[in-house]
N, C-alpha and C positions, 0 to 999 in steps of 0.2 A: 340415544349418542352411539355412533357408529364405531364399530372395533377399528381399533390400528394394530394393524399385524408387524412385527418385529422379526427378521429375520435374524436366527443365531446358530451362528457357526461353533462348532463343538469338537473339539481336538481330544481323541481318546485312542487307547487300544483296542484294536476290535480281532477278534480269532475270524479268519475265514473258514471256508465250508472245508478244506483238507488239514486244519488244525494248528495252523502256523498265526500268529500275531502279528500284525502289521498296524501301525501309528495311522490313523484317517482324520479327515476333517471333513463332518457332515452338516449341511443347513436343516434346520429346522425351523418352524414357523410356532410363533406364541404369541395371541391377543395380550395386549397389555396397555396401561394407560401412558408409562413412562419407559424410558432406557433402564432405569434402576429396577421396574418392578419385572421388566422383560428378564433380566440378568438372575433377579431373584427366582422368579417362576421358571426360567429353564433349567436353572441348579435344582430345584425340586424337581422336575420331571425326568430330568438324566438321572439323578440318583436312584431311581426306577428301573433304569434301565443298563446302567455302567456302574459294574462291582468295584472297577478301578476308579482311579482319580482319572479326571478329565478337567478340559482349560477350553474355556471360553473366549475364542482367537476374536471374535467381531460381533457386534450386533448392529443392524441398521432397519430404518423403517423399511418394509415391503410394500411394492407397488400394486397392493391387491385390493381391487374394490370389494370383492366377495371370495369366500372359499365355499365349494360344496364337496361335500364327501357323498359318493356312490356306493350302494351295496356292492359287493362282488368284486370291487377292484383294489388294485394294491400298488398304484402307481398315481402320481400328481401331474398332470398336466398344467401349462398356462394358457389360457386363451386368451387372446387379442379380440376385443369386439370393440367395432366401428361404428359409434351410433351416428344416425345421420337426421342431420335436421336441416330445414330450409330457412335459409335470411331472407325474410321479407324485403329488408332495405337494401340489399346488395342485389338478391336474386339469384343467390348461390347458394348451393348445397354444402354445409360445414360438417366435417367430420369429426366428433369427440371419440378418443380411444380411452378405453378403460380395458384392465386384465381381471381375468376370472381364474383361480384356480380349481381345477375340479379334478376329481379323482375316476380313474379308467383304466382299462386293462390295454389299450393303443390308441392311436392316434383317433381313428374313426369313430372308436366309443367318445373319446374326448370331445369330438366334435358334436356327435348325437347327443352328448350330456349337456354341453352349452347351450346347443340348441332347445333342449329340455327346460335349461334354467332361463333362457330367455324368451319363452313362449308367451309368455303374459306382458311382455312389452309392450305399449302401447304403440312408440314409434318404428322406423324402420333402424336396420344393424347390417352389419355383415361381418363374417369372420374370416378377417385376412390371415391370421396366422394361430398356429396351435402347435407348441413345441414340449416337449418332455422336462417337466422340471425337475431340479436335484433335490428338492424338499424331500426330506426322508420322513417326516412325520408333523403334524397338525396339532398344537394344544392350543384350545378355545377357552375362554376365561367363564368360570360359572361362577357366581355368587354365593351359591349353595342354598338357595332358596329352594322350594321344594318344585316351582315349574324351571328353573333353570336346572335341575336335577334331572327332571325328564328330558330336557334337550340335551343335556349331557349323555345321557344314556343312550337315545336316539342316535347322537352323533357317532358314539364310541362304537355302537353295533355296527352302523353303517361304515366306520372306517375299518373293523376289525372283520368284517365278512368278506369271505373267500367266493372266488367264482366256483360255480357248478358247471361241470359238462355235461352236455345233454347231447347225445347221437339224433342228429337231424333225419341222415339216409345217405345211402349211397350214391358214389359221386363216379366218374369218368376214371378208368383205370384202376379200379379197385380202392380208392383212397376215401374215407370216409369223412364226409361233411360235419363239422363238430362247431354249435354253438354255445354261448356263455348266458346264462341265466342271471 
């Protein structure tokens, strides 16, 4: 059974970098089988992050075919992938679009991560668009079975890892080229 992802918008009071509080609404993704379960799951997940009260302002089915966390990345990007199929009856190419949510630090890395996800695809495809997603966090469903617990630990480890900077070498005008690992 494939996952159904629900985008849940949560409104709460957030403290910013300078210590002032501001009411904000942020989208989160949860894997659930119904709107009711999505609401219940986002309530449980947000209790761990928000100490004050919060309000769920919207729940809708998200249009993502797949979700892929990557190590050392902290933002989510929406990749539009066009699968190309040849229709033998009409003799024309047909494109079917799907959206993949990948974790990355910038658009170039999101493109590279999308290509990595698609590398075992048998058919042709193109990546016509990649944009940064407003999604703050992703909460997949795991049943609690041992195999699922291992998957949950891997997912959370990938999601929580931070980029490590590696000095590559000197470049023009004394600037140092830096690469993430």
